C-alpha positions as a LaTeX table, in Angstrom:
\begin{tabular}{lrrr}
\hline
Residue & $x$ (\AA) & $y$ (\AA) & $z$ (\AA) \\
\hline
Met1 & $-34.39$ & $-56.69$ & $-81.22$ \\
Leu2 & $-35.82$ & $-53.32$ & $-81.01$ \\
Thr3 & $-34.31$ & $-50.10$ & $-79.57$ \\
Tyr4 & $-36.60$ & $-48.40$ & $-77.34$ \\
Asn5 & $-36.10$ & $-44.85$ & $-76.49$ \\
Thr6 & $-35.82$ & $-45.12$ & $-73.20$ \\
Arg7 & $-32.62$ & $-46.94$ & $-73.55$ \\
Leu8 & $-31.49$ & $-44.40$ & $-75.79$ \\
Lys9 & $-29.19$ & $-41.19$ & $-75.01$ \\
Arg10 & $-31.46$ & $-38.38$ & $-73.20$ \\
Leu11 & $-32.51$ & $-35.65$ & $-76.18$ \\
Ile12 & $-31.44$ & $-32.22$ & $-74.96$ \\
Leu13 & $-34.30$ & $-30.57$ & $-76.71$ \\
Pro14 & $-37.15$ & $-33.12$ & $-77.34$ \\
Glu15 & $-39.74$ & $-31.16$ & $-79.18$ \\
Tyr16 & $-37.29$ & $-31.35$ & $-82.24$ \\
Gly17 & $-36.90$ & $-35.00$ & $-82.19$ \\
Arg18 & $-34.31$ & $-37.45$ & $-82.37$ \\
Asn19 & $-33.75$ & $-37.27$ & $-86.29$ \\
Ile20 & $-32.78$ & $-33.33$ & $-85.78$ \\
Gln21 & $-30.43$ & $-34.64$ & $-82.58$ \\
Lys22 & $-28.68$ & $-37.05$ & $-85.04$ \\
Met23 & $-28.27$ & $-34.63$ & $-87.78$ \\
Val24 & $-26.92$ & $-32.26$ & $-85.16$ \\
Asn25 & $-24.21$ & $-35.07$ & $-84.20$ \\
His26 & $-23.52$ & $-35.67$ & $-87.76$ \\
Cys27 & $-22.90$ & $-31.98$ & $-88.49$ \\
Leu28 & $-20.72$ & $-32.17$ & $-85.24$ \\
Ser29 & $-18.55$ & $-35.13$ & $-86.84$ \\
Leu30 & $-17.97$ & $-33.22$ & $-89.93$ \\
Glu31 & $-14.01$ & $-32.44$ & $-90.30$ \\
Asp32 & $-14.47$ & $-29.43$ & $-92.88$ \\
Arg33 & $-15.88$ & $-25.89$ & $-91.30$ \\
Asp34 & $-17.56$ & $-24.82$ & $-94.76$ \\
Glu35 & $-19.33$ & $-28.28$ & $-94.99$ \\
Arg36 & $-20.27$ & $-28.12$ & $-90.93$ \\
Thr37 & $-21.88$ & $-24.70$ & $-91.71$ \\
Arg38 & $-23.82$ & $-25.73$ & $-94.82$ \\
Cys39 & $-24.89$ & $-28.40$ & $-92.64$ \\
Ala40 & $-26.09$ & $-26.42$ & $-90.17$ \\
His41 & $-28.17$ & $-24.34$ & $-92.42$ \\
Ser42 & $-29.92$ & $-27.64$ & $-93.69$ \\
Ile43 & $-30.81$ & $-28.31$ & $-89.89$ \\
Val44 & $-32.14$ & $-24.69$ & $-89.49$ \\
Arg45 & $-34.16$ & $-24.99$ & $-92.54$ \\
Ala46 & $-35.61$ & $-28.59$ & $-91.50$ \\
Met47 & $-36.22$ & $-27.30$ & $-87.92$ \\
Glu48 & $-37.91$ & $-24.50$ & $-89.54$ \\
Met49 & $-40.27$ & $-27.00$ & $-91.48$ \\
Leu50 & $-41.10$ & $-29.08$ & $-88.40$ \\
Phe51 & $-42.11$ & $-25.49$ & $-86.63$ \\
Pro52 & $-43.24$ & $-22.86$ & $-88.89$ \\
Ala53 & $-42.40$ & $-18.87$ & $-88.12$ \\
Glu54 & $-45.07$ & $-17.17$ & $-85.83$ \\
Gly55 & $-44.34$ & $-13.61$ & $-84.93$ \\
Asp56 & $-41.04$ & $-11.69$ & $-86.01$ \\
Pro57 & $-39.09$ & $-13.97$ & $-88.71$ \\
Glu58 & $-35.83$ & $-12.46$ & $-87.71$ \\
Glu59 & $-36.42$ & $-13.00$ & $-83.95$ \\
Tyr60 & $-37.30$ & $-16.85$ & $-85.10$ \\
Lys61 & $-34.36$ & $-17.14$ & $-87.06$ \\
Arg62 & $-32.05$ & $-16.12$ & $-84.04$ \\
Lys63 & $-34.18$ & $-18.62$ & $-81.78$ \\
Leu64 & $-33.78$ & $-21.65$ & $-84.07$ \\
Trp65 & $-29.94$ & $-20.94$ & $-84.24$ \\
Asp66 & $-29.82$ & $-20.24$ & $-80.21$ \\
His67 & $-31.74$ & $-23.89$ & $-80.32$ \\
Leu68 & $-29.16$ & $-25.42$ & $-82.55$ \\
Ala69 & $-26.49$ & $-24.33$ & $-80.25$ \\
Ile70 & $-27.86$ & $-25.67$ & $-77.42$ \\
Met71 & $-28.51$ & $-29.14$ & $-79.09$ \\
Ala72 & $-24.85$ & $-29.16$ & $-80.22$ \\
Asp73 & $-23.89$ & $-28.38$ & $-76.67$ \\
Phe74 & $-22.18$ & $-25.30$ & $-77.93$ \\
Ser75 & $-19.46$ & $-26.92$ & $-79.55$ \\
Leu76 & $-20.34$ & $-26.47$ & $-82.89$ \\
Asp77 & $-17.84$ & $-24.52$ & $-84.74$ \\
Ile78 & $-19.36$ & $-23.15$ & $-87.82$ \\
Asp79 & $-19.82$ & $-19.42$ & $-88.96$ \\
Trp80 & $-22.99$ & $-18.47$ & $-87.01$ \\
Pro81 & $-25.36$ & $-16.09$ & $-89.16$ \\
Cys82 & $-26.27$ & $-14.21$ & $-86.01$ \\
Pro83 & $-24.79$ & $-14.26$ & $-82.08$ \\
Val84 & $-26.19$ & $-16.87$ & $-80.58$ \\
Ile85 & $-26.34$ & $-17.79$ & $-77.01$ \\
Gln86 & $-23.59$ & $-18.87$ & $-74.69$ \\
Ser87 & $-23.70$ & $-21.64$ & $-72.21$ \\
Glu88 & $-23.10$ & $-19.19$ & $-69.21$ \\
Glu89 & $-26.40$ & $-17.38$ & $-70.10$ \\
Leu90 & $-28.43$ & $-20.76$ & $-69.44$ \\
Lys91 & $-26.78$ & $-21.06$ & $-66.16$ \\
Thr92 & $-27.87$ & $-17.87$ & $-64.75$ \\
Gln93 & $-30.50$ & $-18.17$ & $-61.97$ \\
Pro94 & $-33.06$ & $-14.99$ & $-61.54$ \\
Gln95 & $-32.79$ & $-12.81$ & $-58.61$ \\
Pro96 & $-34.88$ & $-14.58$ & $-56.10$ \\
Ile97 & $-38.11$ & $-12.91$ & $-55.09$ \\
Val98 & $-38.30$ & $-11.33$ & $-51.40$ \\
Asn99 & $-41.37$ & $-12.39$ & $-49.89$ \\
Glu100 & $-42.24$ & $-9.98$ & $-47.01$ \\
Val101 & $-44.08$ & $-11.79$ & $-44.36$ \\
Ala102 & $-46.18$ & $-9.26$ & $-42.68$ \\
Asp103 & $-48.13$ & $-9.69$ & $-39.31$ \\
Ile104 & $-51.83$ & $-10.13$ & $-40.88$ \\
Arg105 & $-53.67$ & $-9.38$ & $-38.06$ \\
Phe106 & $-57.24$ & $-11.06$ & $-39.23$ \\
Lys107 & $-56.09$ & $-13.48$ & $-41.88$ \\
Gln108 & $-59.81$ & $-13.57$ & $-43.02$ \\
Tyr109 & $-59.44$ & $-10.17$ & $-44.08$ \\
Gly110 & $-56.11$ & $-10.22$ & $-45.90$ \\
Lys111 & $-53.30$ & $-7.99$ & $-46.38$ \\
Asn112 & $-54.44$ & $-5.87$ & $-49.21$ \\
Leu113 & $-57.65$ & $-5.19$ & $-47.25$ \\
Glu114 & $-55.66$ & $-4.04$ & $-44.28$ \\
Ala115 & $-53.80$ & $-1.81$ & $-46.35$ \\
Met116 & $-56.90$ & $-0.21$ & $-48.00$ \\
Ile117 & $-58.13$ & 0.36 & $-44.57$ \\
Gln118 & $-54.59$ & 1.93 & $-43.39$ \\
Val119 & $-55.23$ & 4.20 & $-46.34$ \\
Ala120 & $-59.07$ & 5.32 & $-45.20$ \\
Ser121 & $-57.48$ & 6.14 & $-41.83$ \\
Gln122 & $-55.47$ & 8.55 & $-42.92$ \\
Met123 & $-58.07$ & 10.59 & $-44.89$ \\
Pro124 & $-59.78$ & 13.63 & $-43.44$ \\
Asp125 & $-63.36$ & 13.10 & $-42.00$ \\
Ser126 & $-65.34$ & 13.41 & $-44.96$ \\
Pro127 & $-68.40$ & 11.79 & $-46.71$ \\
Glu128 & $-65.72$ & 10.14 & $-49.25$ \\
Arg129 & $-63.97$ & 8.64 & $-46.26$ \\
His130 & $-67.27$ & 7.62 & $-44.63$ \\
Ala131 & $-68.56$ & 5.62 & $-48.34$ \\
Leu132 & $-65.05$ & 4.16 & $-48.51$ \\
Ala133 & $-65.28$ & 2.98 & $-44.78$ \\
Leu134 & $-68.57$ & 1.64 & $-45.64$ \\
Leu135 & $-67.36$ & $-0.17$ & $-48.81$ \\
Leu136 & $-64.31$ & $-1.65$ & $-46.76$ \\
Ala137 & $-67.08$ & $-2.67$ & $-44.14$ \\
Asn138 & $-69.22$ & $-4.54$ & $-46.79$ \\
Gln139 & $-65.98$ & $-6.35$ & $-48.04$ \\
Met140 & $-64.81$ & $-7.45$ & $-44.58$ \\
Lys141 & $-68.25$ & $-9.05$ & $-44.10$ \\
Lys142 & $-68.29$ & $-10.80$ & $-47.57$ \\
Met143 & $-64.72$ & $-11.97$ & $-46.74$ \\
Ser144 & $-65.98$ & $-12.98$ & $-43.44$ \\
Leu145 & $-68.81$ & $-14.77$ & $-44.69$ \\
Ala146 & $-66.33$ & $-16.84$ & $-46.91$ \\
Val147 & $-64.50$ & $-18.34$ & $-43.87$ \\
Asn148 & $-67.96$ & $-18.64$ & $-41.47$ \\
Pro149 & $-70.78$ & $-19.16$ & $-43.70$ \\
Asp150 & $-72.96$ & $-19.40$ & $-40.74$ \\
Gly151 & $-73.25$ & $-15.53$ & $-40.68$ \\
Ala152 & $-70.88$ & $-12.21$ & $-39.87$ \\
Asp153 & $-72.43$ & $-9.99$ & $-37.16$ \\
Asp154 & $-72.19$ & $-6.14$ & $-38.38$ \\
Ala155 & $-71.42$ & $-5.31$ & $-34.87$ \\
His156 & $-68.43$ & $-7.83$ & $-34.87$ \\
Ile157 & $-67.35$ & $-6.53$ & $-38.47$ \\
Cys158 & $-67.38$ & $-2.54$ & $-37.05$ \\
Lys159 & $-64.96$ & $-3.60$ & $-34.24$ \\
Asp160 & $-62.81$ & $-5.33$ & $-36.18$ \\
Leu161 & $-62.79$ & $-2.36$ & $-38.69$ \\
Arg162 & $-62.26$ & 0.16 & $-35.57$ \\
Met163 & $-59.33$ & $-2.34$ & $-34.31$ \\
Leu164 & $-57.35$ & $-2.26$ & $-37.85$ \\
Ser165 & $-57.80$ & 1.33 & $-38.43$ \\
His166 & $-56.63$ & 2.19 & $-34.80$ \\
Gly167 & $-59.93$ & 3.63 & $-33.55$ \\
Thr168 & $-60.12$ & 6.25 & $-36.31$ \\
Ile169 & $-62.86$ & 4.77 & $-38.50$ \\
Asn170 & $-65.83$ & 4.30 & $-36.40$ \\
Leu171 & $-69.20$ & 2.90 & $-37.94$ \\
Asp172 & $-72.33$ & 2.35 & $-35.98$ \\
Pro173 & $-74.02$ & $-0.87$ & $-36.64$ \\
Glu174 & $-77.33$ & 0.54 & $-35.81$ \\
Val175 & $-76.87$ & 3.59 & $-37.95$ \\
Asp176 & $-74.52$ & 2.12 & $-40.87$ \\
Arg177 & $-76.53$ & $-1.06$ & $-41.80$ \\
Leu178 & $-74.19$ & $-3.57$ & $-43.67$ \\
His179 & $-75.53$ & $-5.61$ & $-47.09$ \\
Glu180 & $-76.95$ & $-8.64$ & $-46.45$ \\
Phe181 & $-75.23$ & $-11.43$ & $-48.59$ \\
Lys182 & $-76.60$ & $-14.88$ & $-49.21$ \\
Ser183 & $-74.62$ & $-17.95$ & $-49.85$ \\
Met184 & $-75.00$ & $-19.25$ & $-53.14$ \\
Pro185 & $-76.96$ & $-22.61$ & $-53.25$ \\
Ala186 & $-74.77$ & $-25.52$ & $-53.53$ \\
Pro187 & $-75.09$ & $-27.02$ & $-57.24$ \\
Ser188 & $-76.92$ & $-30.13$ & $-58.00$ \\
Lys189 & $-75.25$ & $-33.08$ & $-58.79$ \\
Lys190 & $-78.01$ & $-34.19$ & $-60.79$ \\
Lys191 & $-77.72$ & $-34.69$ & $-64.33$ \\
Lys192 & $-80.18$ & $-32.45$ & $-66.35$ \\
Lys193 & $-82.53$ & $-34.39$ & $-68.65$ \\
Lys194 & $-82.21$ & $-33.78$ & $-72.29$ \\
\hline
\end{tabular}
């Protein structure tokens, strides 16, 4: 009767395969420490033949020895040629990423655009500030069109910009004309004839 892999013990590092795991198990069963060390060196050479070195060869050798320690469940008592990873190092968890959920007044514009508007509102009144305000308004219009493809009114965009800048940036929709963005036509679903 055949023995299926699904009925066998789960592999610790399946990329090396069941035969390498059997070699590690055999190495663990050896009584003599010198013989275990020689066996471990031959296992690492076999692992290296399966996956040839890429990049720094010393770092790669250390990685293979780390993998051998992991497959042996950190219970292999040999003379290690380099310091290997310890089981405690595998159990450490990374620091959680703090996700600052800020109030976004207009979600279609996003948090980054609101931050750029705050920077522009703190600039002294100059032609550079006016040019930046026009760029921001055009970006707001483009983002608004992504949410509402029917159109975005320039007066509405200027009003939103005024609100987001707390009244410091005032664009006149009659004087400061924004770009007219056109939506891209939907790709045709017909196959091209050859």
